[in-house]
C-alpha positions in Angstrom: -8.1 -3.7 11.3 -6.0 -1.6 13.7 -6.9 1.8 12.2 -6.3 5.6 12.7 -10.3 6.3 13.1 -8.6 10.3 13.4 -8.3 10.3 9.7 -8.7 8.0 7.4 -12.5 6.8 7.8 -14.9 9.6 8.9 -18.3 9.1 8.1 -20.0 12.7 7.3 -23.8 13.5 7.3 -24.0 11.7 4.1 -25.0 8.3 5.8 -28.7 9.0 5.3 -27.6 9.4 1.4 -25.6 6.6 1.4 -28.4 4.1 2.3 -30.6 6.1 0.0 -27.9 4.6 -2.6 -27.7 1.1 -1.4 -31.7 1.3 -1.4 -32.4 2.8 -4.9 -28.5 2.3 -6.3 -30.0 -1.5 -7.3 -32.3 -0.5 -9.9 -30.3 1.7 -11.9 -27.1 -0.1 -10.8 -28.7 -2.8 -13.0 -29.5 -0.9 -15.5 -26.5 0.4 -15.8 -24.3 -2.9 -15.7 -22.5 -2.4 -12.3 -23.0 -3.6 -9.0 -24.8 -0.8 -6.3 -21.8 -1.6 -3.9 -19.4 0.2 -6.4 -21.7 3.5 -6.6 -20.9 4.4 -2.7 -17.9 6.7 -2.4 -15.7 6.9 -0.3 -15.6 8.3 3.4 -12.8 11.0 4.4 -12.5 14.6 6.0 -14.8 17.3 4.0 -11.7 19.8 3.4 -12.6 23.4 2.3 -12.6 23.2 -1.5 -9.8 25.1 -2.9 -8.9 25.7 -6.6 -6.9 22.9 -8.2 -3.4 23.9 -9.0 -1.3 22.5 -12.4 -0.1 20.0 -9.8 -3.2 18.8 -8.6 -4.5 18.3 -12.5 -1.3 16.9 -13.4 -2.0 14.3 -10.5 -5.3 13.2 -11.4 -4.4 12.7 -15.0 -2.0 10.5 -14.0 -2.5 6.6 -14.4 -0.8 4.4 -12.2 1.5 2.0 -13.7 3.2 0.4 -10.7 1.8 -3.0 -11.5 4.5 -5.8 -12.1 3.2 -7.2 -15.5 4.9 -10.2 -16.3 3.4 -13.3 -14.7 6.2 -14.6 -12.8 5.7 -14.9 -9.4 8.3 -13.7 -6.5 8.8 -16.9 -5.1 10.2 -18.2 -8.2 13.7 -19.1 -9.4 13.0 -16.2 -12.5 13.4 -13.9 -9.4 16.1 -14.8 -7.7 18.3 -14.7 -11.0 16.9 -11.6 -11.6 18.1 -10.4 -8.4 21.3 -12.4 -8.6 22.1 -10.4 -11.6 21.4 -6.8 -10.5 23.7 -7.4 -7.2 27.0 -8.7 -10.0 25.3 -5.0 -11.9 25.6 -3.1 -8.5 29.1 -4.8 -7.3 30.8 -3.5 -10.4 29.5 0.3 -9.9 30.3 -0.1 -6.8 34.3 -1.2 -7.6 34.3 1.7 -10.1 33.5 4.5 -7.4 29.6 4.4 -7.7 27.9 7.5 -9.2 28.4 11.5 -8.6 25.8 13.5 -5.8 23.5 15.7 -8.3 23.1 19.2 -5.9 20.4 20.9 -5.2 19.4 24.2 -6.3 16.6 26.6 -5.9 18.5 29.1 -9.2 17.2 27.9 -12.7 20.7 29.0 -14.0 22.3 26.3 -12.1 20.5 23.4 -14.4 23.3 23.7 -17.0 25.9 22.6 -14.4 23.8 20.0 -13.3 23.8 18.6 -16.5 26.8 16.9 -16.6 26.9 15.2 -13.1 22.8 14.3 -13.8 24.1 12.4 -17.2 26.5 10.8 -15.8 24.4 9.7 -13.1 22.0 8.2 -15.4 24.7 6.6 -17.4 25.6 4.8 -14.8 22.2 2.8 -13.4 21.2 2.4 -16.9 18.3 5.3 -17.4 20.5 7.0 -20.0 22.2 5.0 -22.5 25.9 6.4 -23.7 24.7 6.5 -27.3 22.1 8.9 -26.4 23.9 11.1 -24.2 26.5 11.5 -26.9 23.9 13.3 -29.2 22.9 15.7 -26.3 23.6 19.5 -25.5 24.6 20.8 -22.5 21.0 21.8 -21.4 18.3 19.7 -18.9 16.0 19.3 -21.2 17.6 16.5 -23.1 17.5 14.4 -20.2 13.8 14.9 -19.4 13.3 11.9 -21.0 16.0 9.4 -18.6 14.4 11.2 -15.4 11.3 10.1 -15.9 12.9 6.5 -16.9 14.4 6.8 -13.4 11.1 8.0 -11.4 9.1 5.2 -12.9 12.3 2.7 -11.6 11.9 4.4 -8.2 8.2 4.2 -7.5 8.3 7.8 -8.6 5.5 10.6 -10.3 6.9 10.5 -13.5 7.1 14.1 -14.0 10.9 14.7 -15.9 11.4 17.3 -13.3 14.0 17.2 -10.5 11.7 17.8 -7.5 12.7 17.2 -3.7 11.7 13.7 -3.9 13.7 12.7 -7.0 16.9 14.1 -5.8 16.7 12.5 -3.0 16.6 9.0 -4.7 19.1 9.9 -7.0 21.7 10.5 -4.3 21.0 7.3 -2.6 24.7 6.1 -2.6 25.1 3.1 -4.6 26.5 1.2 -2.1 23.4 1.3 -0.3 21.6 0.6 -3.4 24.0 -2.9 -3.6 23.2 -3.4 0.1 19.5 -2.9 -0.1 19.7 -5.3 -3.0 21.6 -8.0 -1.0 18.9 -7.4 2.2 16.1 -8.5 -0.1 17.9 -11.0 -2.2 18.4 -13.1 1.2 14.3 -12.5 1.8 13.3 -13.6 -1.6 15.5 -16.9 -1.3 14.1 -17.4 2.3 10.6 -17.1 1.2 11.8 -19.8 -2.2 13.3 -22.2 0.0 10.2 -23.1 2.2 7.7 -25.2 0.4 6.3 -23.8 -2.4 2.1 -24.3 -2.6 0.1 -24.6 -5.5 -1.9 -21.8 -4.7 -1.4 -19.0 -2.5 -1.5 -15.1 -2.1 1.6 -12.8 -1.7 1.7 -9.2 -0.2 4.8 -7.4 -1.0 4.1 -4.6 1.4 7.1 -2.6 0.0 5.6 -2.8 -3.2 2.0 -1.6 -2.4 0.7 -5.2 -4.2 -0.5 -8.4 -4.5 -0.5 -11.4 -6.3 -2.6 -14.6 -6.8 -0.6 -17.4 -7.5 -2.1 -20.8 -9.4 0.6 -23.4 -10.5 3.2 -20.9 -10.1 1.8 -18.4 -12.8 0.3 -14.8 -11.4 -2.9 -15.1 -12.2 -4.1 -11.4 -10.7 -2.6 -8.5 -8.7 -4.1 -5.9 -6.7 -3.3 -2.6 -5.4 -3.1 -2.6 -1.8 -2.9 -0.3 1.4 -0.1 -1.1 4.3 0.2 -0.3 7.3 2.1 3.5 8.1 5.5 3.5 9.4 4.5 4.4 13.4 1.8 1.3 12.8 3.5 -1.4 10.7 2.1 -4.2 8.8 4.1 -6.8 9.8 5.8 -10.0 7.7 3.2 -12.9 7.8 2.6 -16.2 7.0 -0.5 -17.4 7.5 -3.5 -18.9 5.6 -6.9 -17.4 4.7 -9.7 -19.7 6.1 -13.2 -17.6 5.9 -14.4 -14.9 3.9 -16.1 -12.6 5.7 -19.5 -10.2 4.0 -20.8 -7.8 6.0 -18.1 -8.0 8.3 -18.4 -6.5 11.6 -15.3 -4.5 12.7 -14.1 -5.1 16.6 -11.7 -2.1 17.2 -8.6 -3.6 18.4 -7.5 -2.2 22.1 -4.7 0.0 20.8 -7.0 1.9 18.0 -9.7 2.1 21.1 -6.7 3.8 23.4 -4.9 5.9 20.9 -7.4 7.3 18.4 -10.9 6.2 19.3 -11.7 7.5 23.2 -9.4 11.0 22.6 -12.1 11.5 19.7 -15.1 10.9 21.8 -13.8 13.4 24.2 -14.3 16.2 21.9 -17.0 14.5 19.9 -19.1 12.5 21.8 -21.8 12.1 19.2 -19.2 10.2 17.0 -20.2 6.2 17.8 -24.0 7.1 16.7 -22.2 8.5 13.2 -20.0 5.7 12.9 -22.6 2.9 14.4 -20.2 1.8 16.7 -21.5 0.2 20.0 -19.7 0.3 23.1 -19.6 -2.8 25.3 -17.9 -4.0 28.2 -15.7 -7.6 28.9 -15.6 -9.5 25.2 -16.6 -7.7 21.9 -20.1 -10.0 22.4 -20.3 -8.5 25.7 -23.6 -6.5 27.3 -24.1 -3.0 25.6 -23.3 0.3 27.2 -25.0 4.0 26.8 -22.1 5.7 25.7 -24.0 8.8 27.3 -23.2 7.1 31.1 -18.9 7.0 30.4 -16.8 10.3 31.0 -14.7 9.6 27.9 -11.3 11.7 29.8 -11.8 8.7 32.4 -12.6 5.9 30.0 -10.1 3.0 30.1 -9.5 0.9 26.3 -8.8 -2.3 28.5 -12.3 -2.6 30.0 -14.4 -1.3 27.3 -14.8 -2.9 23.6 -16.2 -1.4 20.8 -17.9 -3.2 17.7 -19.0 -1.4 14.4 -21.6 -2.7 12.6 -21.6 -3.8 9.3 -22.3 -1.7 5.9 -21.3 0.7 4.0 -19.9 2.8 6.4 -17.6 -0.2 8.0 -13.9 0.5 8.7 -13.7 -3.0 6.7 -16.0 -2.3 4.0 -18.4 -4.9 3.1 -15.5 -8.0 2.7 -12.9 -9.1 5.2 -10.8 -12.4 4.3 -10.0 -13.8 7.5 -6.7 -15.6 8.0 -6.2 -15.8 11.7 -2.2 -15.0 13.1 -0.4 -14.2 16.2 -0.3 -10.3 14.5 -3.9 -9.7 14.4 -4.2 -8.7 10.9 -5.9 -9.7 7.4 -7.1 -8.3 4.0 -10.3 -6.5 3.4 -12.4 -4.0 1.4 -12.3 -0.7 2.3 -14.5 2.3 1.8 -11.9 4.7 1.2 -11.1 3.4 -2.0 -9.7 6.9 -4.2 -6.6 6.0 -1.4 -5.6 3.6 -4.4 -5.2 6.1 -6.8 -2.0 7.2 -4.6 1.6 5.4 -5.9 2.8 5.3 -2.2 -0.1 4.0 0.2 1.1 3.2 3.6 -2.1 4.8 5.0 -3.6 1.8 7.0 -2.8 0.7 11.2 -1.2 -2.3 10.2 -4.2 -4.4 8.2 -4.1 -4.2 4.0 -6.9 -3.2 2.5 -7.6 -4.9 -1.2 -7.9 -2.7 -4.2 -11.2 -4.9 -6.1 -11.3 -7.9 -3.5 -14.2 -8.8 -4.7 -12.2 -10.4 -7.7 -10.0 -11.7 -5.1 -12.8 -12.8 -3.2 -14.0 -14.8 -6.1 -10.5 -16.3 -6.9 -10.1 -17.6 -3.1 -13.3 -19.0 -3.3 -13.5 -20.9 -6.8 -12.7 -24.3 -5.4 -14.9 -24.6 -2.9 -18.3 -26.2 -3.8 -21.3 -24.3 -5.6 -18.9 -21.4 -6.0 -17.2 -22.6 -9.1 -18.8 -20.1 -11.4 -17.7 -16.5 -11.3 -20.4 -14.2 -9.6 -21.2 -16.0 -6.5 -19.3 -13.2 -4.4 -21.5 -10.2 -6.4 -24.6 -12.8 -5.0 -24.4 -12.4 -2.1 -22.8 -9.1 -1.4 -26.0 -8.4 -3.5 -28.2 -10.2 -1.0 -26.9 -7.5 1.7 -27.0 -9.6 4.4 -24.3 -11.1 6.6 -22.7 -14.6 5.7 -19.5 -16.4 6.5 -17.8 -18.7 3.6 -15.5 -21.1 5.5 -13.2 -22.5 3.3 -12.6 -26.1 2.8 -9.6 -25.5 1.2 -7.5 -22.7 2.7 -5.1 -20.4 0.9 -2.0 -20.0 2.2 -1.4 -16.0 2.3 2.4 -14.3 2.8 3.0 -10.8 3.6 6.7 -10.0 2.9 8.4 -6.9 2.7 10.3 -6.5 -0.8 12.1 -3.2 -2.5 12.6 -4.1 -6.1 9.7 -4.0 -7.7 10.9 -6.0 -11.1 14.1 -5.9 -13.1 16.0 -3.2 -11.3 13.5 -0.9 -9.8 13.8 0.2 -5.8 11.2 1.5 -4.1 10.9 3.5 -0.9 12.3 1.7 2.6 8.9 2.9 4.4 9.3 1.0 7.7 13.5 1.0 7.7 13.9 -2.3 7.6 16.8 -2.6 5.0 19.7 -1.8 8.0 21.6 0.6 5.4 22.2 3.6 8.6 25.6 2.7 8.6 26.2 2.7 4.7 24.4 6.1 4.6 26.4 7.2 7.4 29.6 6.2 6.5 29.3 8.2 3.3 31.0 11.3 2.8 28.4 13.4 1.6 28.9 17.2 0.3 26.7 19.6 2.0 25.4 20.7 -1.1 23.7 17.5 -1.5 20.9 18.5 0.8 19.3 16.2 3.5 20.2 12.7 3.4 17.3 10.4 1.6 15.1 9.3 4.4 14.2 6.4 2.8 17.7 5.1 3.6 16.9 5.6 7.5 15.9 3.5 10.0 12.7 5.7 11.9 
């Protein structure tokens, strides 16, 4: 997994405590009805405690509702028809002049002046019905429920407030949204033109979610963490051929060069803390004493780094092996709190899956001896490395589709929608503020 070691996985001085959790947590976990590995906390930089603000408390109280609830998979005629209908609707919106821009302002007294523009904007895109709007006054407070609906439809936290991200989403031109719908409709058509297997996994990177499909129905959906904009998760068509329990992490050369070696210049003890071994030639080559290496002169092309299995491992306790030219795969993670974020572009290219053990149960259930639920937990409970090679491999697709069901949009985190020209050709009023960042290629 190509991943930044500098920020997203840092084993603290609690390593000994973690091992104690593994040793003593089994009995207590059995008593409480949970598995011992579920009490392992995530790792990360231990930042200086600060007093929680009202914004922090609201964010913690939020319940994510970002997974599509219906059983229709992306690769279906139902979704094609839904996007075709959205294209037709937005063609009509563009033909009628689009929608107004809502200016940004720091003065509360300007809210009433913005309310008519905001009301019109939300009526055109459908978050506010004309019947409801007819009974409103001129204040912003009447529009707050419609603003919440807009935020939900754009993958934003539904606060009801006109914050920066909401204003940016409101001010994406209708022409750009139409272009985005057309691009994603074409992507979906290409996916459905291929033979649709009876059983497969699809990861929608832009929506940060995964669906497990069987008999043309979605059986499970999972939140995922995808690659950062500078280390994108690629579009992939591959096959899950094995499930690796307690995997080693073979640090990719790019991560070693960009992240690990620069860190070792300042913190050579990091290897011991993270249980990472230094090897030469190959990942199974002779081990080298890191104390004998001048990290300022180290060459990532000649060294290999391999992290031992265990709770500190960047892959967590399980990996879904899917050989492909990009070297990416799906896996567990010790950084589970990151699944609580709405935008989950944190990895270095691989896909981290929430509740990955449940997904592994689904992947393996057609294997002999794995038909009944609980086999994955049994293997994990044994605490030993084990590889299940699948006799019935499962196809997997990594794709990039922005609308998340109905007419919902998501940020173009990788700038793949080609809307730069559309936005550039749109005449913006200076009072509109900066152009929305997700409409521009990086």
